[in-house]
N, C-alpha and C positions, 0 to 999 in steps of 0.2 A: 700619201707617204707618212706612214707611222715612224715616229722617232722620239728621241729623248729631247732633242734640241733642233729646233729648225730656224733658219735665218731665211728670209724671202724679201726680193724685191718687188716693186709694183710692176716692173717689166717682166717678171716671171721667172728670174733667176733664184735657185735654191741652193742652200747648204744644209744638209742634214746630218746630224751626228747621232748615230745608233750604231748597233752591231753590223750594220751593212751601209756605211757612210757613202753619200752620193753628192756630187757637185753637178748641177745642171742649169743649162741656160736654153732659152727659146732661140736665141740668135747665135753669136759666137761665144766661145769659151776659150779663153787664154791662159797660159801658164808661162811665166817668164822669169828669168833670173840669171845670174853669173852661171850657176849649176842647177839644172832641174833634174831630180832624181826620182824614179818611181821603183817601187820595190814590192813584187808580188811574192808571198811564200811559196806558192806551188806554181803560178802562172802569172805572166804580165803580158796583156794584150791591148791592141788599139785597132778599131775598124772604122772605115770611112763609108759613107752613103753609097758611094760607087762599086763597092766589093772589095776595095784594097783592104789588106789586113796585115798586121804584125803580130806575131805571137811568140813569146819566148817562155820556155820551161825549162827545167832540170836537164832534160835530154835533147832537146832540139830548139832551133830558131827557124821560124817559118816566115817568109815574107812573100805576098802574092797578090794578085789582083788582075783585072783585065789588061793592064800594062803594069809591067814592073821594070824599073829601070836601075841599074847598078852603074855609078860613074865616078871617077876620080880625077882631080888635077894632077895627081902623082901616079902611083902605084896602085893597081886594082889586083888583090890577090884571091885566088879560090883554092882552097886546100882541103883535104880530107883523105880518109883511107880509101874512099870510092867517090869519084866525082861523075856526075851524070848530067850531060847537056843535051837538052832536046827531049 
């Protein structure tokens, strides 16, 4: 990992600060706070090892995987100029 500054732990976690900054861990990696915000200028995405993913960009939001569940304790709304189910 080429970088301007790198912090590493004996367990293998790394924080690299360069033009393509990355935070990685060999085991679990957590972010927590009262509010956690991620912003991608053109795209924001997350993917899991089992094939699940969330991708957000200026024109769309995509949530998918082998099993995708949408639920609510209150109202669940689906809306759009065209809604396709199935």
